[in-house]
Each structure stands twice: as structure tokens, then as C-alpha cells.
N, C-alpha and C positions, 0 to 999 in steps of 0.2 A: 033927433039928436043929431046934431054936427059933430067933428070927431072932438072937439079940445071936450063937450060933458061926456061921450061915452068914455072919452080916458078917462076925468076926473071920480066918474059914476064905479067905474071898474079899474079901476086904479095901474092899467095897461098904457104905457104909454105911448101917446100916436103917432112915433115912426114903425115898433109895433103892428098895429094896429093898420096901419097900411105893409105892412111883413105881411100879416096873417091877409090880408085885402088879395094881397100879389100871390098868394098862398093860396085863393079858394075856397079858406077857412071863414068866412064872414065878405060878406057881401054889402057894397053901402048902394045904397035906391038916390044917390043923385047929386049934385052939389049944390052950395049958398057958396054963391063968389070962388074962390079958391078952393074952401072946407067942405068936405066930406060929409052927408048926409046918411045918418044909419037911423037905419027901425029899431025900436028901443025893445025886443025884441036881442036884440045882439049877444044882451046884457047875460041873457042865460046863457049862449052862444056861446061866449067869451068864458063865463063859469066852467061850464062842459069842455075846452080847452089846461083853461087852467088845472081844470080836474086830474085830466089825459099829461098833461107835463107833470101835475106831482107826484103821479103811476106809473112818472118813466114812461112814456108813450113817447113813440117823436110827431110830429107835426104829420108822416104822410097816415100814421097811425089815424093820429084824430082825424084824418078828411077822408079817412074812410066808417067812420063813427055812424057822418049823415049823409042823406039820402039825400038823392041830384036835386027838392024840393028844399033841402034844409033840417027838414026834421028829423031829428035825434034815430040814427039807426044804430046801438048798442052789440056790438061784439060780446055775445055774454064769452064765450070760448076764448077769448082775447083774452077778456077783465081775468077767469081763473086762471090762464098761463099767465102774469101782467102777478093777480095773487101772489101762483106758485112760486117767480124767483122774487119778488116780494121778501118773502116767508127765508130761502136760500141768501141774500143778504143783509134779514134780521141774522142768519142764526153764523153767520160769516165775522159780521161787527160787532154782535157781542164776545162770540171767540175770543177777534183783536181787543174789544173794549175788556176785558175776565188776565187777556194776558198782559197788557200794559198796569193793570190792577195790582197782578202779581208783582209785576217785577218793577213797581213802583214798594209791594212794602218786605218785597223776597229780603232775606237774614243772609244771605250769600255774601263773602265779600265783596264781588265782584258779580255782575249780571250775564259775565262770560261763563260763569261758577256753575248760574243756574241752569241744571237736569231743561225743565218748562220754560227756560228763557232763550237758548240755545233751538231748543224743538221750535218754538216759533219762530224764529231769525227762519231756523229753514222752510217752516213751512212754507214763510212770507216772502221765501227768497224764491220761489218755488211759483207763488205766485196765490199761493192754497194754504185755509188757518184749520187749525184744526175746531170744531165740534166741541162748542160746551159738552155734550153728553162726551166726550173723547178724554175734556183732562181727567187726568189721575183724582183721584176721590183726595185724598189728599189738599192737594194741590187747592180743589176744589173748597172745600172746608175753609183753607187761608187765606182762596177769595171774600167770602161773607162775611170776615170780621174786619 
């Protein structure tokens, strides 16, 4: 497959394919004129790269997921670590969403008079957001309506 066919089949722009080749993530098998040629199995490799990127893995971490012969060699411990990190991010984002929903529906005359909003503001200022299980029950009830 030439680079334009790979780009069309994978949805990955040719410029990204060239970058991935520079990083050693994929390997071309030759050229037809000025166009790089790839084996059809590059599409599976690109799917693994896409999964890694969507999961938040760096390109260096993804590169380590392939043996020198190109076969997948997925580090299960890395996957568990990444899954734990995603869980933490989900909790943080859920708490932020719930705080914003509360602020949108809060009956206080001003957001600055709402204790929950002020707590959310203070936590955001230090880069932390309270987890949903720490939100007072009265606020959680309001958030569900």
C-alpha cells in the first residue's frame, strides 16, 4: 500500500505517517517513485497506536509496546497504571461536572455566596477538585434534580 492508501484506509494524515516512521513506530517497505510503501499490516499497528494515544500513552510508551520484529508486546502493568490514572481523571472530571451543575442551578443570590461553589473555586485554585463522594449529601441531592 502506498502512503496515500494507508492514509485513506486509516484516517491518519500522511504527515503523521511520516512522523510515526521517523519515530520508529511504523516502517515503510520501499518506495514507488516518491511515495512510501507499507505492508497492509501497518493498519493494525496504526490501530494499536490510536488506542494508545486515546488512552493517554505517550509515543515513547507506545513504541515500547512493539518488539524489534514489530510484533505487539503490550505491557500489562503499564495498562493497569494507565487505567488507574484514567479512573482518577474520571473522578476529578465528574466532580468538576457536578460542581458546575450545582453552580448552574444554585439558588444563592450570587455564586460567590454559595459555599459549595466557593469550595469548588478554592479547590480549582490549587489544582484539585473534590471527589464526588466528598460532596455534602444536600448538594448531591440538588445535583440529581
